[in-house]
Biopython code that builds the backbone (N, CA, C, O; Angstrom):
import numpy as np
from Bio.PDB.StructureBuilder import StructureBuilder

atoms = [
    (1, "MET", "N", (119.788, 70.021, 60.032)),
    (1, "MET", "CA", (119.714, 71.315, 60.683)),
    (1, "MET", "C", (120.243, 71.241, 62.112)),
    (1, "MET", "O", (119.876, 72.047, 62.967)),
    (2, "LEU", "N", (121.089, 70.285, 62.350)),
    (2, "LEU", "CA", (121.686, 70.107, 63.664)),
    (2, "LEU", "C", (122.489, 71.338, 64.092)),
    (2, "LEU", "O", (122.647, 71.585, 65.287)),
    (3, "LEU", "N", (122.985, 72.094, 63.152)),
    (3, "LEU", "CA", (123.762, 73.293, 63.489)),
    (3, "LEU", "C", (122.973, 74.267, 64.352)),
    (3, "LEU", "O", (123.543, 74.940, 65.211)),
    (4, "ILE", "N", (121.669, 74.346, 64.130)),
    (4, "ILE", "CA", (120.819, 75.259, 64.894)),
    (4, "ILE", "C", (120.755, 74.839, 66.355)),
    (4, "ILE", "O", (120.725, 75.685, 67.248)),
    (5, "LEU", "N", (120.733, 73.530, 66.599)),
    (5, "LEU", "CA", (120.582, 73.013, 67.953)),
    (5, "LEU", "C", (121.894, 72.923, 68.722)),
    (5, "LEU", "O", (121.892, 72.864, 69.951)),
    (6, "LEU", "N", (122.989, 72.912, 68.018)),
    (6, "LEU", "CA", (124.291, 72.720, 68.638)),
    (6, "LEU", "C", (124.790, 74.006, 69.293)),
    (6, "LEU", "O", (124.738, 75.079, 68.691)),
    (7, "PHE", "N", (125.272, 73.890, 70.526)),
    (7, "PHE", "CA", (125.816, 75.042, 71.244)),
    (7, "PHE", "C", (127.118, 75.507, 70.616)),
    (7, "PHE", "O", (127.803, 74.735, 69.945)),
    (8, "VAL", "N", (127.460, 76.781, 70.838)),
    (8, "VAL", "CA", (128.759, 77.298, 70.435)),
    (8, "VAL", "C", (129.824, 76.449, 71.129)),
    (8, "VAL", "O", (129.680, 76.104, 72.302)),
    (9, "ASP", "N", (130.874, 76.120, 70.417)),
    (9, "ASP", "CA", (131.956, 75.228, 70.856)),
    (9, "ASP", "C", (131.509, 73.774, 70.962)),
    (9, "ASP", "O", (132.271, 72.933, 71.440)),
    (10, "GLY", "N", (130.278, 73.459, 70.523)),
    (10, "GLY", "CA", (129.784, 72.079, 70.545)),
    (10, "GLY", "C", (130.431, 71.246, 69.451)),
    (10, "GLY", "O", (131.009, 71.776, 68.501)),
    (11, "ASN", "N", (130.323, 69.936, 69.605)),
    (11, "ASN", "CA", (130.920, 68.983, 68.676)),
    (11, "ASN", "C", (129.835, 68.072, 68.101)),
    (11, "ASN", "O", (128.780, 67.895, 68.709)),
    (12, "MET", "N", (130.098, 67.500, 66.937)),
    (12, "MET", "CA", (129.189, 66.490, 66.391)),
    (12, "MET", "C", (129.984, 65.493, 65.562)),
    (12, "MET", "O", (131.029, 65.810, 64.994)),
    (13, "VAL", "N", (129.455, 64.284, 65.513)),
    (13, "VAL", "CA", (130.059, 63.200, 64.737)),
    (13, "VAL", "C", (128.948, 62.535, 63.940)),
    (13, "VAL", "O", (127.867, 62.281, 64.471)),
    (14, "PHE", "N", (129.206, 62.253, 62.679)),
    (14, "PHE", "CA", (128.232, 61.533, 61.866)),
    (14, "PHE", "C", (128.953, 60.784, 60.760)),
    (14, "PHE", "O", (130.155, 60.958, 60.562)),
    (15, "LYS", "N", (128.223, 59.960, 60.049)),
    (15, "LYS", "CA", (128.793, 59.137, 58.994)),
    (15, "LYS", "C", (128.280, 59.610, 57.639)),
    (15, "LYS", "O", (127.095, 59.899, 57.472)),
    (16, "MET", "N", (129.196, 59.682, 56.677)),
    (16, "MET", "CA", (128.825, 59.980, 55.286)),
    (16, "MET", "C", (129.190, 58.770, 54.444)),
    (16, "MET", "O", (130.227, 58.142, 54.653)),
    (17, "HIS", "N", (128.330, 58.452, 53.497)),
    (17, "HIS", "CA", (128.576, 57.294, 52.643)),
    (17, "HIS", "C", (129.426, 57.637, 51.433)),
    (17, "HIS", "O", (130.012, 56.746, 50.817)),
    (18, "ASP", "N", (129.503, 58.898, 51.087)),
    (18, "ASP", "CA", (130.251, 59.285, 49.895)),
    (18, "ASP", "C", (130.757, 60.707, 50.097)),
    (18, "ASP", "O", (129.968, 61.622, 50.330)),
    (19, "ILE", "N", (132.061, 60.893, 50.009)),
    (19, "ILE", "CA", (132.583, 62.259, 50.122)),
    (19, "ILE", "C", (133.180, 62.724, 48.798)),
    (19, "ILE", "O", (133.832, 63.766, 48.742)),
    (20, "LYS", "N", (132.960, 61.958, 47.739)),
    (20, "LYS", "CA", (133.569, 62.280, 46.447)),
    (20, "LYS", "C", (132.663, 63.084, 45.529)),
    (20, "LYS", "O", (133.133, 63.611, 44.521)),
    (21, "SER", "N", (131.385, 63.192, 45.844)),
    (21, "SER", "CA", (130.472, 63.933, 44.969)),
    (21, "SER", "C", (130.568, 65.433, 45.233)),
    (21, "SER", "O", (131.027, 65.859, 46.293)),
    (22, "ALA", "N", (130.137, 66.217, 44.269)),
    (22, "ALA", "CA", (130.142, 67.677, 44.417)),
    (22, "ALA", "C", (129.218, 68.107, 45.554)),
    (22, "ALA", "O", (129.516, 69.056, 46.280)),
    (23, "PHE", "N", (128.092, 67.402, 45.705)),
    (23, "PHE", "CA", (127.144, 67.708, 46.772)),
    (23, "PHE", "C", (127.802, 67.498, 48.140)),
    (23, "PHE", "O", (127.715, 68.363, 49.012)),
    (24, "SER", "N", (128.449, 66.364, 48.323)),
    (24, "SER", "CA", (129.119, 66.061, 49.593)),
    (24, "SER", "C", (130.259, 67.027, 49.859)),
    (24, "SER", "O", (130.455, 67.464, 50.993)),
    (25, "ALA", "N", (131.005, 67.359, 48.828)),
    (25, "ALA", "CA", (132.115, 68.303, 48.990)),
    (25, "ALA", "C", (131.597, 69.654, 49.477)),
    (25, "ALA", "O", (132.222, 70.291, 50.325)),
    (26, "ALA", "N", (130.462, 70.090, 48.944)),
    (26, "ALA", "CA", (129.883, 71.361, 49.381)),
    (26, "ALA", "C", (129.439, 71.291, 50.838)),
    (26, "ALA", "O", (129.670, 72.233, 51.597)),
    (27, "LEU", "N", (128.807, 70.195, 51.238)),
    (27, "LEU", "CA", (128.411, 70.048, 52.646)),
    (27, "LEU", "C", (129.634, 70.078, 53.559)),
    (27, "LEU", "O", (129.615, 70.714, 54.613)),
    (28, "LEU", "N", (130.691, 69.389, 53.147)),
    (28, "LEU", "CA", (131.922, 69.397, 53.947)),
    (28, "LEU", "C", (132.541, 70.795, 54.002)),
    (28, "LEU", "O", (133.107, 71.191, 55.021)),
    (29, "TYR", "N", (132.428, 71.535, 52.902)),
    (29, "TYR", "CA", (132.934, 72.911, 52.903)),
    (29, "TYR", "C", (132.178, 73.769, 53.916)),
    (29, "TYR", "O", (132.788, 74.549, 54.647)),
    (30, "PHE", "N", (130.863, 73.628, 53.960)),
    (30, "PHE", "CA", (130.080, 74.393, 54.934)),
    (30, "PHE", "C", (130.478, 74.011, 56.361)),
    (30, "PHE", "O", (130.609, 74.881, 57.222)),
    (31, "LEU", "N", (130.669, 72.733, 56.611)),
    (31, "LEU", "CA", (131.111, 72.291, 57.947)),
    (31, "LEU", "C", (132.485, 72.859, 58.265)),
    (31, "LEU", "O", (132.744, 73.284, 59.391)),
    (32, "TYR", "N", (133.356, 72.863, 57.278)),
    (32, "TYR", "CA", (134.711, 73.402, 57.409)),
    (32, "TYR", "C", (134.667, 74.876, 57.836)),
    (32, "TYR", "O", (135.523, 75.339, 58.590)),
    (33, "LYS", "N", (133.667, 75.598, 57.347)),
    (33, "LYS", "CA", (133.513, 77.014, 57.699)),
    (33, "LYS", "C", (132.787, 77.220, 59.030)),
    (33, "LYS", "O", (132.933, 78.271, 59.654)),
    (34, "CYS", "N", (132.004, 76.226, 59.470)),
    (34, "CYS", "CA", (131.187, 76.367, 60.683)),
    (34, "CYS", "C", (131.865, 75.851, 61.948)),
    (34, "CYS", "O", (131.416, 76.151, 63.054)),
    (35, "PHE", "N", (132.934, 75.083, 61.800)),
    (35, "PHE", "CA", (133.609, 74.493, 62.957)),
    (35, "PHE", "C", (135.085, 74.867, 62.954)),
    (35, "PHE", "O", (135.671, 75.128, 61.903)),
    (36, "ASN", "N", (135.670, 74.890, 64.131)),
    (36, "ASN", "CA", (137.101, 75.177, 64.246)),
    (36, "ASN", "C", (137.944, 74.062, 63.648)),
    (36, "ASN", "O", (139.036, 74.306, 63.134)),
    (37, "GLN", "N", (137.437, 72.842, 63.717)),
    (37, "GLN", "CA", (138.185, 71.705, 63.200)),
    (37, "GLN", "C", (137.206, 70.659, 62.667)),
    (37, "GLN", "O", (136.206, 70.343, 63.312)),
    (38, "VAL", "N", (137.506, 70.128, 61.482)),
    (38, "VAL", "CA", (136.716, 69.047, 60.890)),
    (38, "VAL", "C", (137.687, 67.959, 60.463)),
    (38, "VAL", "O", (138.628, 68.210, 59.709)),
    (39, "GLU", "N", (137.451, 66.758, 60.950)),
    (39, "GLU", "CA", (138.291, 65.610, 60.596)),
    (39, "GLU", "C", (137.443, 64.608, 59.821)),
    (39, "GLU", "O", (136.278, 64.373, 60.141)),
    (40, "ILE", "N", (138.046, 64.035, 58.813)),
    (40, "ILE", "CA", (137.400, 62.994, 58.020)),
    (40, "ILE", "C", (138.209, 61.729, 58.245)),
    (40, "ILE", "O", (139.401, 61.682, 57.940)),
    (41, "ALA", "N", (137.555, 60.699, 58.781)),
    (41, "ALA", "CA", (138.284, 59.489, 59.153)),
    (41, "ALA", "C", (137.604, 58.246, 58.613)),
    (41, "ALA", "O", (136.377, 58.146, 58.600)),
    (42, "LYS", "N", (138.407, 57.311, 58.173)),
    (42, "LYS", "CA", (137.897, 55.984, 57.806)),
    (42, "LYS", "C", (138.141, 55.101, 59.021)),
    (42, "LYS", "O", (139.285, 54.781, 59.345)),
    (43, "LEU", "N", (137.074, 54.713, 59.683)),
    (43, "LEU", "CA", (137.183, 53.920, 60.905)),
    (43, "LEU", "C", (137.373, 52.441, 60.580)),
    (43, "LEU", "O", (136.936, 51.964, 59.533)),
    (44, "ASP", "N", (138.018, 51.733, 61.475)),
    (44, "ASP", "CA", (138.255, 50.300, 61.294)),
    (44, "ASP", "C", (136.954, 49.504, 61.211)),
    (44, "ASP", "O", (136.933, 48.417, 60.634)),
    (45, "ILE", "N", (135.883, 50.024, 61.774)),
    (45, "ILE", "CA", (134.612, 49.295, 61.754)),
    (45, "ILE", "C", (133.939, 49.343, 60.389)),
    (45, "ILE", "O", (133.020, 48.565, 60.134)),
    (46, "PHE", "N", (134.380, 50.245, 59.498)),
    (46, "PHE", "CA", (133.837, 50.320, 58.144)),
    (46, "PHE", "C", (134.511, 49.260, 57.279)),
    (46, "PHE", "O", (135.687, 48.950, 57.470)),
    (47, "ALA", "N", (133.772, 48.713, 56.340)),
    (47, "ALA", "CA", (134.336, 47.720, 55.428)),
    (47, "ALA", "C", (135.511, 48.335, 54.658)),
    (47, "ALA", "O", (135.443, 49.500, 54.267)),
    (48, "PRO", "N", (136.574, 47.578, 54.438)),
    (48, "PRO", "CA", (137.770, 48.116, 53.762)),
    (48, "PRO", "C", (137.488, 48.716, 52.382)),
    (48, "PRO", "O", (138.151, 49.671, 51.978)),
    (49, "THR", "N", (136.522, 48.169, 51.666)),
    (49, "THR", "CA", (136.230, 48.676, 50.321)),
    (49, "THR", "C", (135.155, 49.755, 50.309)),
    (49, "THR", "O", (134.811, 50.284, 49.251)),
    (50, "SER", "N", (134.632, 50.077, 51.468)),
    (50, "SER", "CA", (133.549, 51.050, 51.582)),
    (50, "SER", "C", (134.067, 52.479, 51.467)),
    (50, "SER", "O", (135.198, 52.779, 51.851)),
    (51, "ASP", "N", (133.222, 53.351, 50.933)),
    (51, "ASP", "CA", (133.540, 54.781, 50.875)),
    (51, "ASP", "C", (133.072, 55.526, 52.123)),
    (51, "ASP", "O", (133.193, 56.750, 52.192)),
    (52, "GLU", "N", (132.542, 54.807, 53.104)),
    (52, "GLU", "CA", (132.037, 55.446, 54.325)),
    (52, "GLU", "C", (133.172, 56.147, 55.073)),
    (52, "GLU", "O", (134.297, 55.653, 55.155)),
    (53, "ARG", "N", (132.828, 57.318, 55.614)),
    (53, "ARG", "CA", (133.781, 58.083, 56.422)),
    (53, "ARG", "C", (133.051, 58.648, 57.630)),
    (53, "ARG", "O", (131.872, 58.995, 57.551)),
    (54, "ALA", "N", (133.748, 58.734, 58.729)),
    (54, "ALA", "CA", (133.232, 59.419, 59.911)),
    (54, "ALA", "C", (133.646, 60.885, 59.790)),
    (54, "ALA", "O", (134.804, 61.187, 59.502)),
    (55, "ILE", "N", (132.712, 61.773, 60.008)),
    (55, "ILE", "CA", (132.976, 63.208, 59.972)),
    (55, "ILE", "C", (132.914, 63.697, 61.418)),
    (55, "ILE", "O", (131.877, 63.593, 62.073)),
    (56, "ILE", "N", (134.021, 64.226, 61.905)),
    (56, "ILE", "CA", (134.132, 64.674, 63.288)),
    (56, "ILE", "C", (134.317, 66.185, 63.266)),
    (56, "ILE", "O", (135.327, 66.695, 62.782)),
    (57, "CYS", "N", (133.328, 66.889, 63.797)),
    (57, "CYS", "CA", (133.324, 68.355, 63.781)),
    (57, "CYS", "C", (133.501, 68.850, 65.215)),
    (57, "CYS", "O", (132.721, 68.503, 66.101)),
    (58, "LEU", "N", (134.528, 69.660, 65.432)),
    (58, "LEU", "CA", (134.859, 70.132, 66.772)),
    (58, "LEU", "C", (134.802, 71.652, 66.848)),
    (58, "LEU", "O", (135.337, 72.350, 65.987)),
    (59, "GLY", "N", (134.146, 72.153, 67.887)),
    (59, "GLY", "CA", (134.136, 73.590, 68.154)),
    (59, "GLY", "C", (133.292, 74.407, 67.202)),
    (59, "GLY", "O", (133.823, 75.157, 66.383)),
    (60, "ARG", "N", (131.955, 74.265, 67.303)),
    (60, "ARG", "CA", (131.090, 75.071, 66.440)),
    (60, "ARG", "C", (131.349, 76.543, 66.694)),
    (60, "ARG", "O", (131.447, 76.980, 67.841)),
    (61, "ARG", "N", (131.457, 77.291, 65.636)),
    (61, "ARG", "CA", (131.718, 78.730, 65.729)),
    (61, "ARG", "C", (130.446, 79.470, 66.146)),
    (61, "ARG", "O", (129.360, 78.889, 66.166)),
    (62, "SER", "N", (130.586, 80.736, 66.475)),
    (62, "SER", "CA", (129.457, 81.524, 66.981)),
    (62, "SER", "C", (128.392, 81.714, 65.907)),
    (62, "SER", "O", (128.663, 81.622, 64.709)),
    (63, "LYS", "N", (127.172, 81.983, 66.372)),
    (63, "LYS", "CA", (126.048, 82.181, 65.454)),
    (63, "LYS", "C", (126.336, 83.329, 64.485)),
    (63, "LYS", "O", (125.975, 83.257, 63.311)),
    (64, "ASP", "N", (126.988, 84.389, 64.978)),
    (64, "ASP", "CA", (127.325, 85.516, 64.110)),
    (64, "ASP", "C", (128.252, 85.084, 62.972)),
    (64, "ASP", "O", (128.137, 85.576, 61.850)),
    (65, "ASP", "N", (129.174, 84.156, 63.272)),
    (65, "ASP", "CA", (130.134, 83.694, 62.267)),
    (65, "ASP", "C", (129.499, 82.809, 61.205)),
    (65, "ASP", "O", (129.971, 82.768, 60.069)),
    (66, "ILE", "N", (128.429, 82.096, 61.566)),
    (66, "ILE", "CA", (127.880, 81.104, 60.631)),
    (66, "ILE", "C", (126.430, 81.364, 60.229)),
    (66, "ILE", "O", (125.811, 80.516, 59.586)),
    (67, "SER", "N", (125.886, 82.504, 60.591)),
    (67, "SER", "CA", (124.464, 82.771, 60.327)),
    (67, "SER", "C", (124.130, 82.722, 58.834)),
    (67, "SER", "O", (123.067, 82.225, 58.461)),
    (68, "GLY", "N", (125.009, 83.225, 57.983)),
    (68, "GLY", "CA", (124.763, 83.193, 56.540)),
    (68, "GLY", "C", (124.698, 81.768, 56.013)),
    (68, "GLY", "O", (123.846, 81.439, 55.188)),
    (69, "ILE", "N", (125.601, 80.927, 56.493)),
    (69, "ILE", "CA", (125.608, 79.525, 56.073)),
    (69, "ILE", "C", (124.350, 78.833, 56.563)),
    (69, "ILE", "O", (123.744, 78.055, 55.827)),
    (70, "MET", "N", (123.949, 79.107, 57.803)),
    (70, "MET", "CA", (122.749, 78.481, 58.355)),
    (70, "MET", "C", (121.507, 78.888, 57.560)),
    (70, "MET", "O", (120.642, 78.053, 57.297)),
    (71, "ARG", "N", (121.413, 80.159, 57.179)),
    (71, "ARG", "CA", (120.280, 80.616, 56.357)),
    (71, "ARG", "C", (120.281, 79.919, 54.994)),
    (71, "ARG", "O", (119.248, 79.445, 54.521)),
    (72, "PHE", "N", (121.465, 79.869, 54.375)),
    (72, "PHE", "CA", (121.582, 79.239, 53.060)),
    (72, "PHE", "C", (121.178, 77.765, 53.125)),
    (72, "PHE", "O", (120.417, 77.298, 52.278)),
    (73, "LEU", "N", (121.677, 77.034, 54.115)),
    (73, "LEU", "CA", (121.341, 75.618, 54.245)),
    (73, "LEU", "C", (119.857, 75.426, 54.549)),
    (73, "LEU", "O", (119.249, 74.461, 54.084)),
    (74, "GLY", "N", (119.272, 76.336, 55.324)),
    (74, "GLY", "CA", (117.836, 76.273, 55.591)),
    (74, "GLY", "C", (117.027, 76.434, 54.316)),
    (74, "GLY", "O", (116.053, 75.712, 54.105)),
    (75, "GLU", "N", (117.419, 77.373, 53.464)),
    (75, "GLU", "CA", (116.738, 77.563, 52.181)),
    (75, "GLU", "C", (116.928, 76.356, 51.276)),
    (75, "GLU", "O", (115.995, 75.934, 50.591)),
    (76, "CYS", "N", (118.141, 75.797, 51.271)),
    (76, "CYS", "CA", (118.399, 74.584, 50.474)),
    (76, "CYS", "C", (117.502, 73.449, 50.932)),
    (76, "CYS", "O", (116.958, 72.709, 50.113)),
    (77, "HIS", "N", (117.348, 73.314, 52.231)),
    (77, "HIS", "CA", (116.505, 72.258, 52.784)),
    (77, "HIS", "C", (115.065, 72.411, 52.293)),
    (77, "HIS", "O", (114.432, 71.433, 51.896)),
    (78, "LYS", "N", (114.554, 73.635, 52.321)),
    (78, "LYS", "CA", (113.185, 73.881, 51.848)),
    (78, "LYS", "C", (113.037, 73.508, 50.375)),
    (78, "LYS", "O", (112.085, 72.828, 49.993)),
    (79, "VAL", "N", (113.979, 73.956, 49.556)),
    (79, "VAL", "CA", (113.925, 73.676, 48.119)),
    (79, "VAL", "C", (114.008, 72.178, 47.858)),
    (79, "VAL", "O", (113.250, 71.640, 47.050)),
    (80, "MET", "N", (114.938, 71.499, 48.550)),
    (80, "MET", "CA", (115.103, 70.062, 48.345)),
    (80, "MET", "C", (113.870, 69.291, 48.801)),
    (80, "MET", "O", (113.460, 68.333, 48.145)),
    (81, "LYS", "N", (113.279, 69.699, 49.911)),
    (81, "LYS", "CA", (112.070, 69.029, 50.409)),
    (81, "LYS", "C", (110.946, 69.154, 49.388)),
    (81, "LYS", "O", (110.270, 68.171, 49.085)),
    (82, "GLU", "N", (110.744, 70.363, 48.857)),
    (82, "GLU", "CA", (109.713, 70.571, 47.832)),
    (82, "GLU", "C", (110.001, 69.738, 46.589)),
    (82, "GLU", "O", (109.095, 69.130, 46.020)),
    (83, "TRP", "N", (111.266, 69.711, 46.166)),
    (83, "TRP", "CA", (111.653, 68.962, 44.971)),
    (83, "TRP", "C", (111.359, 67.482, 45.154)),
    (83, "TRP", "O", (110.784, 66.851, 44.267)),
    (84, "TYR", "N", (111.747, 66.920, 46.298)),
    (84, "TYR", "CA", (111.514, 65.498, 46.544)),
    (84, "TYR", "C", (110.020, 65.183, 46.647)),
    (84, "TYR", "O", (109.581, 64.123, 46.200)),
    (85, "GLN", "N", (109.241, 66.088, 47.227)),
    (85, "GLN", "CA", (107.800, 65.852, 47.313)),
    (85, "GLN", "C", (107.163, 65.850, 45.927)),
    (85, "GLN", "O", (106.265, 65.054, 45.654)),
    (86, "LYS", "N", (107.622, 66.732, 45.064)),
    (86, "LYS", "CA", (107.083, 66.786, 43.698)),
    (86, "LYS", "C", (107.501, 65.567, 42.883)),
    (86, "LYS", "O", (106.709, 65.038, 42.104)),
    (87, "ASN", "N", (108.734, 65.125, 43.060)),
    (87, "ASN", "CA", (109.274, 64.053, 42.225)),
    (87, "ASN", "C", (109.140, 62.665, 42.828)),
    (87, "ASN", "O", (109.366, 61.670, 42.139)),
    (88, "LYS", "N", (108.777, 62.579, 44.096)),
    (88, "LYS", "CA", (108.553, 61.286, 44.761)),
    (88, "LYS", "C", (109.585, 60.250, 44.326)),
    (88, "LYS", "O", (109.296, 59.361, 43.526)),
    (89, "MET", "N", (110.784, 60.384, 44.864)),
    (89, "MET", "CA", (111.871, 59.473, 44.511)),
    (89, "MET", "C", (111.393, 58.019, 44.592)),
    (89, "MET", "O", (110.848, 57.590, 45.609)),
    (90, "ASN", "N", (111.604, 57.277, 43.516)),
    (90, "ASN", "CA", (111.266, 55.862, 43.490)),
    (90, "ASN", "C", (112.255, 55.137, 42.585)),
    (90, "ASN", "O", (113.204, 55.744, 42.089)),
    (91, "ASP", "N", (112.040, 53.844, 42.367)),
    (91, "ASP", "CA", (112.981, 53.053, 41.571)),
    (91, "ASP", "C", (113.096, 53.544, 40.133)),
    (91, "ASP", "O", (114.147, 53.384, 39.512)),
    (92, "LYS", "N", (112.040, 54.137, 39.595)),
    (92, "LYS", "CA", (112.057, 54.578, 38.205)),
    (92, "LYS", "C", (112.675, 55.962, 38.039)),
    (92, "LYS", "O", (113.095, 56.323, 36.940)),
    (93, "ASN", "N", (112.734, 56.742, 39.120)),
    (93, "ASN", "CA", (113.246, 58.104, 39.052)),
    (93, "ASN", "C", (114.426, 58.237, 40.007)),
    (93, "ASN", "O", (114.231, 58.382, 41.214)),
    (94, "GLN", "N", (115.633, 58.188, 39.487)),
    (94, "GLN", "CA", (116.822, 58.247, 40.323)),
    (94, "GLN", "C", (117.506, 59.617, 40.274)),
    (94, "GLN", "O", (118.650, 59.752, 40.708)),
    (95, "ASP", "N", (116.822, 60.621, 39.755)),
    (95, "ASP", "CA", (117.401, 61.961, 39.734)),
    (95, "ASP", "C", (117.645, 62.441, 41.156)),
    (95, "ASP", "O", (117.004, 61.979, 42.100)),
    (96, "SER", "N", (118.567, 63.361, 41.294)),
    (96, "SER", "CA", (118.913, 63.874, 42.607)),
    (96, "SER", "C", (119.466, 65.288, 42.465)),
    (96, "SER", "O", (119.750, 65.753, 41.361)),
    (97, "ILE", "N", (119.610, 65.951, 43.587)),
    (97, "ILE", "CA", (120.244, 67.265, 43.593)),
    (97, "ILE", "C", (121.743, 67.043, 43.395)),
    (97, "ILE", "O", (122.355, 66.281, 44.143)),
    (98, "GLY", "N", (122.332, 67.689, 42.412)),
    (98, "GLY", "CA", (123.726, 67.430, 42.066)),
    (98, "GLY", "C", (124.745, 68.196, 42.884)),
    (98, "GLY", "O", (125.774, 67.641, 43.270)),
    (99, "GLU", "N", (124.473, 69.465, 43.152)),
    (99, "GLU", "CA", (125.469, 70.269, 43.870)),
    (99, "GLU", "C", (124.808, 71.446, 44.561)),
    (99, "GLU", "O", (123.771, 71.947, 44.125)),
    (100, "LEU", "N", (125.432, 71.877, 45.649)),
    (100, "LEU", "CA", (124.975, 73.056, 46.387)),
    (100, "LEU", "C", (125.769, 74.292, 45.980)),
    (100, "LEU", "O", (125.253, 75.410, 45.972)),
    (101, "ILE", "N", (127.014, 74.069, 45.649)),
    (101, "ILE", "CA", (127.921, 75.128, 45.214)),
    (101, "ILE", "C", (128.537, 74.635, 43.907)),
    (101, "ILE", "O", (128.943, 73.476, 43.831)),
    (102, "PRO", "N", (128.618, 75.469, 42.886)),
    (102, "PRO", "CA", (129.280, 75.009, 41.657)),
    (102, "PRO", "C", (130.696, 74.507, 41.961)),
    (102, "PRO", "O", (131.437, 75.138, 42.714)),
    (103, "LEU", "N", (131.057, 73.385, 41.377)),
    (103, "LEU", "CA", (132.362, 72.773, 41.633)),
    (103, "LEU", "C", (133.503, 73.738, 41.351)),
    (103, "LEU", "O", (134.522, 73.714, 42.041)),
    (104, "GLN", "N", (133.341, 74.577, 40.351)),
    (104, "GLN", "CA", (134.365, 75.567, 40.009)),
    (104, "GLN", "C", (134.626, 76.504, 41.191)),
    (104, "GLN", "O", (135.774, 76.857, 41.461)),
    (105, "VAL", "N", (133.570, 76.904, 41.889)),
    (105, "VAL", "CA", (133.710, 77.794, 43.050)),
    (105, "VAL", "C", (134.463, 77.069, 44.163)),
    (105, "VAL", "O", (135.346, 77.646, 44.798)),
    (106, "LEU", "N", (134.115, 75.803, 44.400)),
    (106, "LEU", "CA", (134.825, 75.027, 45.425)),
    (106, "LEU", "C", (136.297, 74.868, 45.080)),
    (106, "LEU", "O", (137.161, 74.977, 45.950)),
    (107, "GLU", "N", (136.579, 74.610, 43.812)),
    (107, "GLU", "CA", (137.969, 74.400, 43.397)),
    (107, "GLU", "C", (138.818, 75.655, 43.571)),
    (107, "GLU", "O", (140.041, 75.562, 43.678)),
    (108, "GLU", "N", (138.191, 76.816, 43.599)),
    (108, "GLU", "CA", (138.921, 78.063, 43.853)),
    (108, "GLU", "C", (139.373, 78.156, 45.312)),
    (108, "GLU", "O", (140.283, 78.920, 45.633)),
    (109, "ARG", "N", (138.739, 77.381, 46.192)),
    (109, "ARG", "CA", (139.117, 77.331, 47.615)),
    (109, "ARG", "C", (140.217, 76.283, 47.756)),
    (109, "ARG", "O", (139.975, 75.185, 48.257)),
    (110, "THR", "N", (141.423, 76.625, 47.314)),
    (110, "THR", "CA", (142.499, 75.636, 47.202)),
    (110, "THR", "C", (142.874, 75.021, 48.544)),
    (110, "THR", "O", (143.184, 73.831, 48.604)),
    (111, "GLU", "N", (142.853, 75.796, 49.614)),
    (111, "GLU", "CA", (143.194, 75.252, 50.927)),
    (111, "GLU", "C", (142.197, 74.141, 51.308)),
    (111, "GLU", "O", (142.596, 73.080, 51.788)),
    (112, "PHE", "N", (140.912, 74.397, 51.091)),
    (112, "PHE", "CA", (139.895, 73.399, 51.400)),
    (112, "PHE", "C", (140.027, 72.176, 50.491)),
    (112, "PHE", "O", (139.952, 71.044, 50.968)),
    (113, "MET", "N", (140.219, 72.391, 49.204)),
    (113, "MET", "CA", (140.308, 71.265, 48.267)),
    (113, "MET", "C", (141.531, 70.405, 48.573)),
    (113, "MET", "O", (141.456, 69.180, 48.476)),
    (114, "ASP", "N", (142.652, 71.019, 48.939)),
    (114, "ASP", "CA", (143.829, 70.242, 49.349)),
    (114, "ASP", "C", (143.511, 69.407, 50.579)),
    (114, "ASP", "O", (143.877, 68.235, 50.659)),
    (115, "TYR", "N", (142.825, 70.024, 51.539)),
    (115, "TYR", "CA", (142.420, 69.323, 52.759)),
    (115, "TYR", "C", (141.517, 68.137, 52.417)),
    (115, "TYR", "O", (141.686, 67.049, 52.969)),
    (116, "LEU", "N", (140.574, 68.338, 51.522)),
    (116, "LEU", "CA", (139.626, 67.283, 51.137)),
    (116, "LEU", "C", (140.363, 66.130, 50.438)),
    (116, "LEU", "O", (140.082, 64.962, 50.706)),
    (117, "ARG", "N", (141.292, 66.454, 49.554)),
    (117, "ARG", "CA", (142.044, 65.403, 48.856)),
    (117, "ARG", "C", (142.894, 64.595, 49.828)),
    (117, "ARG", "O", (142.930, 63.367, 49.751)),
    (118, "ILE", "N", (143.575, 65.276, 50.738)),
    (118, "ILE", "CA", (144.414, 64.581, 51.726)),
    (118, "ILE", "C", (143.547, 63.695, 52.621)),
    (118, "ILE", "O", (143.906, 62.552, 52.901)),
    (119, "SER", "N", (142.409, 64.220, 53.067)),
    (119, "SER", "CA", (141.518, 63.452, 53.925)),
    (119, "SER", "C", (140.956, 62.234, 53.211)),
    (119, "SER", "O", (140.785, 61.177, 53.820)),
    (120, "ASN", "N", (140.672, 62.377, 51.931)),
    (120, "ASN", "CA", (140.106, 61.271, 51.162)),
    (120, "ASN", "C", (141.138, 60.164, 50.919)),
    (120, "ASN", "O", (140.782, 58.991, 50.806)),
    (121, "ASP", "N", (142.402, 60.540, 50.842)),
    (121, "ASP", "CA", (143.458, 59.564, 50.564)),
    (121, "ASP", "C", (143.828, 58.738, 51.792)),
    (121, "ASP", "O", (144.455, 57.687, 51.663)),
    (122, "ARG", "N", (143.448, 59.201, 52.977)),
    (122, "ARG", "CA", (143.814, 58.462, 54.201)),
    (122, "ARG", "C", (143.105, 57.158, 54.288)),
    (122, "ARG", "O", (143.297, 56.414, 55.250)),
]
sb = StructureBuilder()
sb.init_structure("model")
sb.init_model(0)
sb.init_chain("A")
sb.init_seg("    ")
for serial, (resi, resn, name, xyz) in enumerate(atoms, 1):
    if name == "N":
        sb.init_residue(resn, " ", resi, " ")
    sb.init_atom(name, np.array(xyz, "f"), 0.0, 1.0, " ", f" {name:<3s}", serial, name[0])
structure = sb.get_structure()
């Protein structure tokens, strides 16, 4: 929920371990809509065989522009928290939340999907 705390035009950097899942793609799509620029980089400090990527988000858009996304992510957080509390993730139960947005819907966003494929290939 860092988006709530970040000032308009603010920046953030974080690491993702996997950008190939539908769940990760949806999170990146939301960031893509909330910031003026999002870069996905494989840093030299990451192991060559690792899927880790640095996500660099520049220029958070105004609250009016992203309020719907912030509400949606807040609701997702509540649902996921309740789900994890009920299921108590452990070694015997490896289920997880699969996607935030149906993959078909994401694939219709061709500009974003092209961007994601190019970023992943770097």
